[in-house]
C-alpha positions in Angstrom: 73.2 58.5 36.3 73.1 60.4 39.5 69.6 61.8 38.8 66.3 60.2 37.0 65.3 61.2 33.6 61.8 62.4 33.9 61.5 61.3 29.9 62.1 58.1 31.0 60.3 58.0 33.8 57.0 59.8 31.9 57.1 56.6 29.7 57.9 54.5 32.3 53.9 55.2 33.7 52.3 55.7 30.4 53.3 51.5 30.1 52.1 51.0 33.8 48.7 53.6 32.5 48.5 52.0 29.3 49.2 48.1 30.1 51.2 47.7 26.9 53.5 49.1 25.0 51.5 50.0 22.5 48.3 51.8 24.3 51.7 53.8 26.2 52.3 54.7 22.2 48.5 55.5 21.2 48.9 57.9 24.4 52.0 59.2 24.2 52.1 59.9 20.0 55.7 58.3 20.1 56.7 54.8 19.1 56.8 51.7 20.7 60.5 51.2 20.0 61.2 54.5 21.4 59.2 53.4 24.2 61.1 50.0 25.0 64.5 51.9 24.9 62.8 53.7 27.5 62.0 50.8 30.0 65.3 49.6 29.1 67.7 52.4 29.4 65.4 53.5 33.0 66.0 49.4 34.1 69.6 49.9 32.8 70.0 53.2 35.9 68.1 51.5 38.5 69.4 48.2 38.2 66.3 46.3 38.4 63.4 45.0 36.0 60.5 46.6 35.5 58.1 44.5 33.6 56.6 41.1 33.1 55.4 39.6 29.8 52.1 38.4 30.1 49.3 37.2 27.9 47.6 40.3 28.8 50.8 42.6 28.4 53.0 43.9 30.7 52.9 43.1 34.4 54.5 45.6 36.0 57.1 44.3 38.8 57.2 44.5 42.9 60.0 47.3 42.1 58.1 49.1 39.4 54.5 49.6 41.4 57.1 50.8 44.3 57.6 53.7 41.6 54.6 54.6 40.5 53.1 57.0 43.3 57.0 59.3 43.5 56.9 59.5 39.3 53.7 60.5 39.4 53.9 63.1 42.2 57.2 64.2 40.0 54.7 64.3 37.0 52.7 66.5 38.1 55.2 68.6 39.2 57.0 68.8 36.2 53.4 70.0 34.3 52.4 72.4 36.9 56.3 74.6 36.2 55.1 73.2 32.5 51.7 75.7 32.9 53.7 78.2 35.6 56.4 78.7 32.2 53.3 78.7 29.7 51.5 81.6 31.8 55.0 84.1 32.1 54.4 83.9 28.4 53.4 87.4 26.9 54.0 87.5 22.4 50.6 86.7 20.5 52.4 84.5 18.4 52.5 80.3 19.0 49.7 77.6 19.6 46.7 78.3 21.5 45.1 74.9 21.6 41.4 74.6 21.7 39.0 71.6 23.0 35.0 72.0 22.4 32.3 69.2 21.4 32.0 67.7 17.9 29.2 69.3 17.5 30.2 72.8 18.5 34.0 72.5 17.0 32.2 71.5 14.0 29.2 73.7 13.9 29.9 76.3 15.6 33.4 77.5 15.9 35.3 77.1 12.1 33.4 80.9 11.4 35.0 82.4 14.7 37.8 80.7 14.2 38.0 82.0 10.8 37.6 86.1 11.4 40.2 84.9 14.2 42.9 84.0 11.7 42.6 87.0 10.6 42.5 89.4 13.3 45.4 87.4 15.4 48.0 86.0 12.0 50.5 85.0 14.5 48.7 82.7 16.6 48.3 79.2 14.8 45.3 76.8 16.8 45.2 73.4 17.6 41.1 72.1 17.7 40.4 69.0 19.3 36.7 68.2 18.3 35.5 65.6 21.5 32.7 65.4 23.4 35.0 63.9 26.3 36.6 66.4 28.9 39.9 67.1 28.2 42.1 68.0 31.2 43.5 71.4 31.3 45.5 71.2 33.7 47.5 68.2 32.2 48.0 70.7 29.3 45.8 68.7 26.7 44.2 72.0 26.1 44.5 75.6 26.7 40.8 76.0 26.5 37.6 74.5 26.7 34.1 75.2 25.0 31.7 72.8 27.3 28.4 72.7 27.9 28.6 71.3 31.5 29.3 73.5 34.7 32.7 73.0 35.1 33.4 69.9 38.2 37.9 70.3 38.0 39.5 72.8 40.6 41.9 75.4 39.6 40.4 76.2 36.8 39.0 79.3 35.8 35.2 79.5 33.5 33.5 81.8 31.9 29.9 81.1 31.6 28.7 82.2 28.1 25.4 82.3 27.7 22.7 79.1 27.0 21.7 77.5 24.2 17.9 76.6 23.9 17.7 73.4 22.4 14.8 72.1 20.6 12.5 69.8 18.4 13.6 69.5 14.2 12.8 67.9 11.4 12.9 69.5 7.4 10.3 70.7 5.6 10.1 67.9 2.7 10.3 65.5 5.6 7.1 67.1 7.7 5.2 67.8 4.4 5.0 63.7 4.2 4.5 62.7 7.3 2.1 66.1 8.8 2.9 68.8 11.2 2.9 68.0 15.4 -0.5 69.6 16.7 0.4 67.8 20.1 3.0 66.3 22.0 1.1 63.1 21.7 2.3 62.6 17.4 5.6 62.4 18.4 4.3 58.4 18.6 3.4 58.4 15.5 7.0 60.3 14.0 9.9 58.7 12.9 12.3 59.9 16.1 15.8 60.0 15.8 18.0 59.2 19.6 20.5 58.0 21.2 22.1 54.7 21.2 23.9 53.8 24.3 22.1 56.9 26.2 18.3 56.9 27.8 18.6 61.3 28.3 15.8 61.7 25.3 13.8 59.4 27.1 14.3 61.0 29.6 13.7 63.9 29.0 10.6 63.3 27.1 8.5 61.3 30.3 9.5 64.8 32.5 6.4 66.3 29.7 4.2 62.8 30.5 5.6 61.2 27.2 6.4 57.5 28.0 8.6 56.0 24.8 10.6 53.2 24.6 14.0 53.3 22.6 12.5 51.4 20.2 10.0 53.9 19.5 13.5 55.8 18.6 13.5 54.4 14.6 17.3 56.1 14.3 19.7 55.5 17.4 23.3 57.0 17.2 25.8 58.7 20.1 27.9 60.2 17.5 26.6 63.5 17.3 27.3 64.5 13.3 25.8 61.7 12.4 22.5 62.9 15.0 22.6 66.1 12.4 23.0 65.2 9.5 20.4 62.6 9.6 18.1 65.6 10.5 19.1 67.8 7.4 18.7 64.7 5.5 15.2 64.1 6.9 15.4 60.9 7.9 13.1 61.8 11.2 12.5 64.7 14.0 15.3 65.3 16.9 16.8 67.6 18.8 19.0 70.2 18.2 20.5 73.1 19.6 18.2 76.1 18.1 21.3 78.7 17.2 22.3 76.1 14.4 19.3 74.6 13.4 17.7 78.1 12.4 20.4 78.6 9.7 19.2 76.0 8.1 16.6 77.2 6.4 15.2 73.5 5.6 14.8 72.9 9.4 11.0 73.5 10.7 11.0 73.8 14.5 7.8 71.0 16.2 5.7 73.7 18.5 4.2 71.3 20.7 4.4 72.3 24.1 7.8 70.9 24.5 10.4 72.6 25.9 14.3 71.2 25.9 15.6 74.0 27.9 18.6 75.5 27.2 23.1 73.9 27.7 25.4 75.9 30.0 28.0 77.0 27.6 31.3 77.7 29.1 34.5 79.0 28.3 37.7 77.3 30.9 40.6 77.3 31.2 43.7 76.5 33.4 44.7 79.5 36.5 48.4 78.8 35.5 47.3 80.2 31.9 45.3 83.1 32.5 48.6 85.4 32.1 49.8 84.0 28.9 48.8 86.6 26.3 48.2 84.3 23.6 45.9 82.0 25.9 44.8 85.2 27.1 43.9 86.9 23.8 42.2 83.7 21.9 39.9 83.1 25.7 39.0 86.8 25.0 38.2 86.8 21.9 36.2 83.2 21.8 34.1 84.5 24.6 33.2 88.0 23.0 31.7 86.3 19.1 30.2 83.3 21.7 28.7 85.4 23.6 27.2 87.8 20.9 26.4 84.7 19.4 24.0 82.9 22.1 22.4 86.9 22.7 21.6 86.7 19.7 19.8 83.3 19.1 18.5 83.9 23.3 16.5 86.9 22.2 15.2 85.2 18.6 11.6 83.8 18.7 10.8 80.7 18.8 9.9 80.1 14.3 
């Protein structure tokens, strides 16, 4: 063949980066037989062997390694072309893909997206609930709601506001174990913390509260599990005030401890800012979240 089919090269790259057909199939949402066929077709077209099998999976040959840079360059050009084409679409129907943290996606976005659905019934929404940053330049998502300053180049970022953080427990828990009168009282309570991260330990340390990992009686890195443990009365945990204040059974700890606030950003690729439906969804999200954050910031701690 005179030209290489990008589909074959895309499958080739996925196998190189994944190290196996199963990993590549998972990353692409394809089947292993399809990828295996693509590799055979590419080998036939090029007249070379691209992979050898080993105990670890598929090892690229020298011929394959010589193709990787050019294939990645071709892939980047294809993605850029696709983004530009999407950016020129002006119709208000089709799909918009949104990514947000697990907590934001589960607890903050649903009523906003329900209102968006009523306002724009021809726009379909895909939601990626993940605490890992999706690559907007590779179209993992069209719009991201992030709780940290964006660092990726070629992105448009709107600061929507700040989401205050606080320590909370259920009223039933405090009735059972007693209220917190001073920060040192925390050592005598059940604390919900992270498993692998030392973020909370370092946060407490800034207030001269030295806590070892073992002093957190419940430890998990799953954000939704932390939230559900908090609601169940398992102990005292950190949460966004904007979410905790919706729960009438939660009570905030007021012991001179200020965990600050998380910045809330709406981020999208520069190339899709002129896409009418993505811009419409971005504007809707921006307005709704901005109003929500302003209202939360204006309310006093209870």
